[in-house]
C-alpha positions in Angstrom: 0.0 0.0 0.0 1.2 3.5 -0.8 0.4 6.2 1.7 -0.5 9.7 0.3 0.1 12.8 2.4 -0.4 16.5 1.6 -0.7 19.8 3.4 -2.1 22.3 0.9 -4.8 22.5 -1.7 -2.3 22.2 -4.5 -0.7 19.1 -3.0 -4.1 17.6 -2.4 -5.0 18.0 -6.0 -1.9 16.1 -7.1 -2.5 13.6 -4.4 -6.0 12.9 -5.5 -4.8 12.3 -9.1 -2.7 9.5 -7.8 -5.5 8.2 -5.7 -7.8 8.1 -8.7 -5.2 6.5 -10.9 -4.2 3.8 -8.3 -7.4 3.2 -6.3 -6.3 -0.3 -5.1 -2.7 0.7 -4.3 -3.1 4.0 -2.4 -4.5 5.2 0.8 -5.0 9.0 1.6 -3.9 10.0 5.1 -5.7 13.1 6.5 -5.2 15.1 9.6 -2.1 16.9 11.0 0.8 16.2 8.6 3.2 14.9 11.3 0.6 12.4 12.5 -0.3 11.4 9.0 3.3 10.7 8.1 3.8 8.7 11.3 0.7 6.5 10.7 1.5 6.0 7.0 5.2 5.1 7.8 4.0 2.3 10.1 1.2 1.0 7.9 2.4 1.3 4.3 5.2 -0.1 2.1 5.7 3.2 0.4 4.8 6.9 0.9 4.3 9.8 -1.4 4.5 13.1 0.4 3.4 16.3 -1.4 5.5 18.5 0.8 8.8 20.3 0.7 11.8 18.0 0.8 13.2 19.5 4.0 9.9 19.0 5.8 9.7 15.4 4.8 13.3 14.8 5.9 12.5 16.2 9.4 9.3 14.2 9.6 10.7 10.8 8.6 14.1 11.0 10.2 13.0 9.9 13.7 11.1 7.0 12.2 13.9 5.4 10.2 15.3 2.1 11.6 16.8 -0.1 8.8 17.1 0.3 5.0 16.0 -3.3 4.6 12.6 -2.6 6.3 11.9 1.1 6.0 9.3 2.0 3.5 10.3 3.8 0.3 9.5 7.6 0.5 9.0 9.8 -2.5 8.6 13.6 -2.2 6.7 15.6 -4.7 6.8 19.4 -4.7 3.5 21.2 -4.6 3.9 22.4 -8.1 4.2 18.9 -9.3 7.5 19.5 -11.1 9.7 16.9 -9.4 9.2 13.4 -7.9 12.2 12.9 -5.6 13.2 9.4 -4.4 14.1 10.3 -0.8 14.4 7.1 1.2 14.6 3.5 0.3 15.5 3.9 -3.4 16.2 0.2 -3.9 14.9 -1.8 -0.9 11.8 0.3 -0.6 11.2 0.7 -4.3 11.3 4.5 -4.1 13.3 4.9 -7.3 10.7 3.0 -9.4 7.9 4.7 -7.6 9.4 8.2 -8.3 9.5 7.2 -12.0 5.9 6.0 -12.0 4.7 9.1 -10.2 6.6 11.3 -12.6 5.0 9.5 -15.5 1.5 10.0 -14.1 1.8 13.6 -12.9 4.2 14.8 -15.7 6.9 15.4 -13.1 10.6 14.9 -13.5 11.8 11.9 -11.5 14.8 12.7 -9.4 16.9 9.6 -8.5 20.3 10.1 -6.8 21.2 6.5 -6.0 24.7 6.0 -7.3 24.1 2.8 -9.3 21.0 4.2 -11.0 22.7 7.5 -11.8 25.6 5.6 -13.5 23.5 3.0 -15.2 24.9 0.1 -13.1 22.4 -2.5 -11.9 21.8 -2.3 -8.1 22.7 -5.6 -6.5 19.6 -5.4 -4.4 17.3 -4.8 -7.4 18.0 -8.1 -9.3 14.9 -9.9 -8.0 17.0 -12.3 -5.9 17.6 -12.3 -2.2 21.0 -10.7 -1.5 23.4 -11.2 1.4 26.8 -9.6 2.3 28.5 -6.3 1.6 26.1 -4.7 -0.8 27.4 -1.2 -0.2 31.1 -2.2 -0.5 30.8 -4.2 -3.6 28.5 -1.6 -5.2 31.2 1.0 -4.6 33.8 -1.2 -6.3 31.5 -1.6 -9.3 31.1 2.2 -9.5 34.8 3.0 -8.9 36.0 0.6 -11.7 37.8 -1.7 -9.3 38.1 -5.4 -10.5 35.1 -7.4 -9.3 34.9 -11.2 -9.8 31.6 -12.7 -10.8 31.4 -16.3 -9.7 28.2 -17.9 -10.9 27.8 -21.4 -9.5 24.2 -21.4 -10.9 23.5 -20.2 -14.4 20.9 -17.4 -14.1 20.1 -14.5 -16.4 21.6 -11.3 -15.1 21.7 -7.8 -16.5 24.8 -6.3 -18.0 27.6 -5.4 -15.6 30.3 -2.9 -16.5 33.6 -4.1 -17.9 35.4 -4.3 -14.5 33.2 -7.3 -13.7 34.4 -10.7 -14.9 34.5 -14.4 -14.2 38.1 -14.2 -12.9 38.8 -10.5 -12.6 42.5 -10.1 -12.0 43.3 -8.7 -8.6 39.6 -8.6 -7.7 39.1 -7.7 -4.1 35.3 -7.8 -4.4 33.2 -10.7 -5.4 29.6 -11.3 -6.7 28.7 -14.9 -6.1 25.6 -16.5 -7.5 24.8 -19.7 -5.6 22.0 -21.7 -3.9 24.5 -23.2 -1.5 24.3 -22.2 2.2 27.6 -20.3 2.3 28.3 -17.2 4.3 29.5 -14.2 2.3 33.2 -13.3 2.8 34.3 -9.9 3.9 34.0 -8.0 0.5 31.5 -10.3 -1.1 27.9 -10.3 -2.1 25.9 -13.5 -2.5 22.9 -13.6 -4.8 20.4 -16.4 -4.2 18.8 -17.6 -7.5 15.4 -19.2 -7.2 16.8 -22.5 -8.4 15.3 -25.0 -5.8 12.0 -26.7 -5.9 10.8 -28.6 -2.8 8.3 -31.4 -3.4 6.1 -32.0 -0.4 3.7 -34.8 0.6 1.7 -34.8 3.9 -0.9 -36.9 5.7 -4.2 -35.2 6.4 -3.8 -32.9 9.4 0.0 -32.7 9.3 1.1 -29.7 11.4 2.6 -26.8 9.6 5.6 -26.8 12.0 6.3 -30.4 11.0 6.2 -29.7 7.3 8.2 -26.5 7.6 10.8 -28.1 10.0 11.2 -31.0 7.5 11.8 -28.6 4.6 14.3 -26.4 6.4 16.1 -29.4 7.9 16.4 -31.2 4.6 17.9 -28.0 3.0 20.3 -27.4 5.9 21.5 -31.0 5.8 22.2 -30.7 2.1 24.0 -27.4 2.5 21.4 -25.5 0.6 20.0 -22.0 1.2 16.3 -21.6 2.0 16.5 -18.3 0.3 16.9 -20.1 -3.1 13.6 -22.0 -2.7 11.4 -21.0 -5.7 8.3 -23.0 -4.8 6.8 -25.9 -2.9 5.1 -28.5 -5.1 2.6 -31.2 -4.3 -0.3 -33.2 -5.8 -3.6 -31.5 -6.5 -5.3 -33.5 -3.8 -3.2 -31.7 -1.2 -3.6 -28.2 -2.6 -5.7 -27.2 0.5 -3.8 -29.2 3.1 -3.2 -26.6 5.9 0.3 -27.8 6.9 1.6 -27.5 3.3 -0.2 -24.3 2.5 1.0 -22.8 5.8 4.6 -23.9 5.1 4.6 -22.2 1.7 3.2 -19.0 3.2 5.8 -18.9 5.9 8.6 -19.4 3.4 7.1 -16.7 1.2 6.9 -18.9 -1.9 4.1 -20.2 -4.1 2.5 -23.6 -3.8 2.4 -25.4 -7.2 0.2 -28.4 -7.6 0.0 -31.2 -10.2 -2.6 -33.9 -11.0 -1.9 -37.4 -9.9 -1.8 -38.4 -13.6 1.0 -35.9 -14.2 3.0 -37.1 -11.3 2.5 -40.8 -12.0 4.6 -40.6 -15.3 7.6 -38.9 -13.6 10.5 -41.3 -13.1 11.5 -41.3 -9.5 14.1 -43.4 -7.4 11.7 -44.1 -4.5 8.2 -45.0 -5.6 5.8 -46.2 -2.9 2.5 -48.0 -2.7 1.2 -45.7 0.1 0.7 -42.5 -2.0 -0.5 -44.6 -4.9 -3.3 -45.9 -2.8 -4.0 -42.6 -1.2 -3.8 -40.1 -4.1 -3.2 -42.2 -7.2 0.5 -41.7 -7.8 3.5 -43.8 -6.6 5.3 -40.6 -5.7 4.3 -37.1 -4.5 7.4 -35.4 -3.0 10.0 -36.6 -5.6 7.7 -36.5 -8.6 6.3 -33.0 -7.8 9.9 -31.7 -7.4 11.1 -33.3 -10.6 8.3 -32.1 -12.9 10.1 -30.0 -15.5 13.4 -31.7 -14.9 16.3 -31.0 -12.8 18.9 -32.6 -10.4 17.5 -34.5 -7.4 19.7 -33.2 -4.6 17.6 -34.5 -1.7 15.7 -37.8 -2.3 12.5 -38.4 -0.4 13.0 -37.7 3.3 10.5 -38.3 6.0 9.8 -36.0 9.0 10.7 -37.2 12.5 8.4 -36.6 15.4 9.6 -36.1 18.9 7.0 -38.5 20.3 8.1 -41.3 18.0 4.7 -41.3 16.2 4.7 -42.1 12.4 5.9 -39.3 10.1 3.2 -37.1 8.6 5.3 -35.3 6.0 7.8 -36.1 3.2 9.9 -33.8 1.1 12.5 -33.9 -1.8 14.6 -31.1 -3.2 15.5 -30.6 -6.9 17.8 -28.0 -8.4 16.0 -26.9 -11.6 18.2 -26.1 -14.6 19.1 -22.5 -15.2 16.9 -20.9 -17.9 17.9 -18.1 -20.1 15.5 -15.3 -20.8 14.5 -13.8 -24.1 12.5 -10.6 -24.2 11.2 -9.7 -27.7 10.8 -6.0 -27.5 8.8 -3.7 -29.7 10.4 -0.2 -29.9 7.4 1.6 -31.3 7.5 3.7 -34.5 10.6 5.7 -33.6 9.7 8.6 -31.3 11.3 8.1 -27.8 8.1 9.2 -26.1 6.3 6.3 -27.8 8.7 3.7 -26.4 6.9 2.1 -23.5 8.3 2.0 -19.9 8.1 -1.8 -20.1 10.3 -1.8 -23.1 12.9 0.5 -21.4 12.9 -1.7 -18.4 13.6 -4.8 -20.6 16.5 -3.0 -22.3 18.0 -2.2 -18.9 17.5 -5.8 -17.8 19.3 -7.3 -20.8 23.0 -8.4 -20.8 22.8 -9.1 -24.6 21.0 -7.0 -27.2 20.2 -8.3 -30.7 18.8 -6.1 -33.4 18.9 -4.4 -36.7 21.7 -1.8 -36.7 19.5 1.2 -37.3 17.1 0.2 -34.5 20.1 -0.4 -32.1 21.2 3.2 -32.8 17.8 4.5 -31.7 18.1 3.0 -28.2 21.8 2.6 -27.6 21.8 5.3 -25.0 19.3 3.4 -22.9 21.6 0.3 -22.5 23.5 -0.4 -19.4 27.3 -0.2 -19.5 28.7 -3.6 -20.5 25.7 -4.7 -22.6 26.9 -6.9 -25.4 25.4 -5.6 -28.7 25.0 -8.0 -31.6 23.7 -6.0 -34.6 23.3 -6.8 -38.3 21.8 -5.3 -41.4 18.6 -5.7 -43.4 17.9 -9.2 -44.6 19.5 -11.0 -41.6 16.2 -11.4 -39.7 16.5 -15.2 -39.4 20.1 -15.0 -38.3 19.2 -12.5 -35.6 16.4 -14.7 -34.4 18.7 -17.7 -34.2 21.4 -15.7 -32.5 19.0 -14.3 -29.8 17.7 -17.8 -29.0 21.2 -19.3 -28.9 22.3 -16.6 -26.4 19.3 -17.2 -24.2 20.1 -20.9 -24.2 23.5 -20.0 -22.7 21.6 -18.6 -19.7 21.8 -14.9 -20.8 19.2 -12.2 -20.4 18.6 -11.3 -24.0 16.6 -8.5 -25.6 15.7 -9.0 -29.3 14.4 -5.7 -30.6 12.1 -4.7 -33.5 10.3 -1.6 -34.6 6.7 -1.0 -33.9 5.3 -4.1 -32.2 7.8 -7.0 -32.4 4.9 -9.4 -33.2 3.7 -7.5 -36.2 5.8 -8.2 -39.4 8.8 -8.3 -37.1 11.1 -10.5 -35.0 8.7 -12.3 -32.6 7.6 -14.9 -35.1 11.0 -16.1 -36.3 12.4 -16.1 -32.8 9.5 -18.1 -31.3 9.7 -20.5 -34.2 13.3 -21.1 -33.3 12.8 -21.2 -29.5 11.6 -24.2 -27.5 10.5 -24.6 -23.9 14.1 -24.6 -22.6 14.1 -20.8 -22.3 11.7 -18.2 -20.9 10.2 -15.9 -23.5 8.6 -12.5 -22.7 6.8 -10.4 -25.3 6.8 -6.6 -24.9 4.2 -4.9 -27.1 4.9 -1.7 -28.9 3.0 1.0 -30.8 2.7 -0.2 -34.4 3.3 1.8 -37.5 -0.4 1.4 -38.4 -1.5 2.9 -35.1 1.0 5.7 -35.2 -0.1 6.6 -38.8 -3.8 6.3 -37.8 -3.3 8.9 -35.0 -1.8 11.3 -37.5 -4.5 10.8 -40.1 -7.4 11.1 -37.7 -9.6 8.0 -36.9 -9.3 5.7 -40.0 -9.4 2.5 -37.9 -12.7 3.3 -36.2 -14.3 0.1 -37.5 -13.0 -3.3 -38.7 -9.6 -3.1 -40.3 -6.8 -5.3 -41.5 -3.1 -4.9 -42.1 -1.5 -6.5 -45.3 2.1 -6.5 -46.3 2.6 -6.1 -50.0 6.1 -7.5 -49.9 6.3 -10.8 -51.8 9.7 -11.6 -50.3 8.3 -14.2 -47.9 4.7 -14.5 -49.3 3.7 -15.4 -52.9 1.9 -12.5 -54.7 -1.0 -14.9 -55.4 -1.6 -15.2 -51.7 -1.3 -11.5 -51.1 -3.7 -10.7 -53.9 -6.3 -13.1 -52.6 -6.1 -11.4 -49.2 -6.4 -7.9 -50.7 -9.4 -9.1 -52.7 -11.1 -10.6 -49.6 -10.6 -7.3 -47.7 -12.0 -5.4 -50.7 -15.1 -7.6 -50.9 -15.6 -7.4 -47.1 -15.5 -3.6 -47.1 -12.7 -3.6 -44.5 -10.3 -0.7 -43.9 -6.9 -1.8 -45.2 -3.5 -0.7 -44.0 -0.7 -1.6 -46.4 2.8 -2.3 -44.9 5.9 -2.4 -47.2 3.8 -0.9 -50.0 6.5 -0.1 -52.5 10.3 -0.2 -53.1 12.7 0.4 -55.9 12.5 -3.2 -57.0 8.8 -3.6 -56.3 6.8 -0.9 -57.9 3.8 -2.7 -59.4 2.2 -4.3 -56.3 0.7 -1.2 -54.8 -1.0 0.0 -58.0 -2.4 -3.6 -58.4 -3.7 -3.6 -54.8 -5.3 -0.2 -55.2 -7.0 -1.3 -58.4 -8.5 -4.4 -56.7 -9.9 -2.1 -53.9 -11.2 0.2 -56.6 -13.4 -2.5 -57.9 -15.4 -2.3 -54.7 -14.9 1.3 -53.6 -15.6 4.8 -55.1 -12.7 6.8 -56.5 -13.4 9.4 -53.8 -12.7 6.9 -51.0 -10.2 8.6 -48.5 -6.7 7.2 -48.5 -4.1 8.2 -45.8 -0.4 8.3 -46.6 2.1 8.6 -43.7 5.8 8.5 -44.1 8.2 8.1 -41.1 5.3 8.3 -38.5 6.4 9.9 -35.2 9.9 10.7 -36.4 11.4 14.2 -37.0 10.7 14.1 -40.8 7.2 12.7 -40.4 4.8 13.6 -43.2 1.1 12.7 -43.6 -1.7 13.6 -45.9 -5.2 12.5 -46.8 -6.0 12.0 -50.5 -8.3 9.7 -52.4 -8.2 6.3 -54.1 -8.2 8.0 -57.5 -5.7 10.7 -56.7 -3.0 8.7 -55.0 0.2 8.5 -57.0 2.0 5.3 -56.0 5.3 6.8 -57.1 5.1 9.1 -54.0 5.2 6.0 -51.7 8.2 4.0 -50.4 9.1 1.4 -47.8 9.0 4.0 -45.0 5.4 4.7 -45.8 2.1 3.3 -44.5 -0.9 3.5 -46.7 -4.4 3.3 -45.2 -7.4 2.9 -47.5 -10.8 3.6 -46.0 -14.0 1.5 -46.5 -17.2 2.7 -48.1 -18.2 4.6 -44.9 -14.9 6.4 -44.4 -15.1 10.2 -44.8 -12.7 13.2 -45.0 -13.9 15.5 -42.3 -12.0 18.8 -41.9 -9.0 17.2 -43.5 -9.1 14.2 -41.2 -9.8 10.6 -42.2 -12.7 9.2 -40.2 -14.2 5.8 -40.3 -17.5 5.8 -38.3 -18.0 3.2 -35.6 -21.6 2.7 -36.6 -23.3 4.1 -33.5 -27.0 4.6 -33.9 -26.8 8.2 -32.8 -24.4 8.9 -35.6 -26.8 7.3 -38.1 -29.7 9.5 -36.8 -27.5 12.6 -37.0 -27.0 12.3 -40.7 
C-alpha cells in the first residue's frame, strides 16, 4: 500500500490524481501532517508526500530504523514539477515509484542512487535475495575496481560494467551466484537464485511446523539455502492441506500443484504403494519436485516426530536447470516518447541485445554499460532470431528488438519459431506503424480493419492478392505495410486497383511516411488521386472503407453508433 500525504490544496489536487489512478494501491492520510506521516510510515510499504523535501526529511528522520525494512519515500513538490526518491530507493522501491509518479503527474523523477545514476544494476534490485557487503561491492562496481563474478548457478543477469568478470585479475570484491548455504566473505555479495523446488507430501492434518521443519532441515543437511527456494510442489489432492499451505506462506513462496496423472509418469528413485493408494500416484514429493526436470539433490525424506509417532510429511529437493530469458521488445514507430516504460525496463535488464543496426542506434543510450550488442543489417532477420535464442540458451538475459510491435511483421515470429521450452520468453508490445499513422490521419481505424504486407519476399503474390481481394469484398479498412520499393513498384497499383473494384474513386486514403519521427509527413488523399510513385518502404498507406469520410482534413471511419446514423 502507498500512503499519500499532503498539506495544501495544490498538494491535495496532485495527491487525488494518484488516488484516482491507483485506487487499489493507495490510501490517503488526512489530519495533521506529522501524525499522517507517522501513521503511514508504520502501515504502508511506500509513501508519497506532497511536501517540501526539507519538511519530509525532518518528519521521517525519527522514524527510520533499517534500510531493509523502512518504506520507500517519494517527495513531490506542490507544483508537481519533481518526484524525488528520498528514502529506500532500492529496498523500498522509491526509485521506481518516483519514475511511476513522474509519468503519471508529468513530473521529472529525481533519482540520486549512485548505481541508478551511473546505469549500473543495483545488486539489491535483481529480483533475488542478496546477502553480504552490498554497499562495498557496489562501490567497487562504480569505482571501476576489479570485481569477480562467480556464478555457480546459471541465471540471467543484467549487464555489468567491464570491470566485472569471471576471474577478474586482482579482484578484491566478489559477486557470487549460488544456492548453497555459504556465508559471504568480507568483501563479497551472495545472490540467491530461485533454483530450488521442494516437493512435499503430507498426511491429512500434518502440522505446519512439522512440514516447515522438515523442509528447512532437509535444506540445511544438504548445505542448501532456504532463500533459493522458488516453490513448494505437491499433488492436486493436497492443494488445500493446511500444513503444506502454511509452510509455503511462511517461506514466502508459491505452492504449485500437479494432477496425480502428471506425477505418475515422472520417473523417481523411490516410488511407494502408500501414496499410490491414497492419491493415485506412486510418488508425491520426488515427482512433484522433478516435474520440469532438474537434479535431485535430496531424495524423499520423512519427518521425524519427537513422540516417535509415524511421520506425517515427506519432502524432496530438486535444483532446476538455469533458464535463459528472451525478451522480444517492440520499440514503437521511432519517437522516444512512444517507447513504453516496459520496453525501457527490458532494455536495462538485458545483458545481450540483438537487433537491426538502425534500431540499435535508436536506443543505444538506454543500454547499461557492459551490454553486449549483436547488430546486423537488413535481410538478416532469421540470423538475428537464431542468435538471440542461442544466447538465451547460454543462460543470458537477451533483448531482441524490432520496430513497432515485435509481433507485427517483425522479430517475434522467427524467434518463437526457433525457440523451445528450454528458455523463458517474454513479449513486450509496442505501438505499431499502423497505429501511429492512424493517429496522424485522424480516426481511419474506427471500425473493422486489416493490415496486409505487399512484400512478396516471404509470401507469394498470389496469396497477397487473394487477401487484398477478400478485404475489398468485405469492405474492411486496409493498411498496407511495405507498399513499394525500388525493386517492387507494381504491387501497390495492383492492390489499389483491386480495392477500386469495390470502392468509389473518392474513398479517402491516408499516406504517412516516417510516422512519429522528425521528418514525419502525412496527408489524406483519395483512391483515384493517390500517386503510387510518392510511396516508399518508409510509408504506411491506409485505404478507407465505403463509410470512411474526409472530415475537416481528417480521415474518419464511423464506428456505426446509432446516434451517428440518426444525426446524418
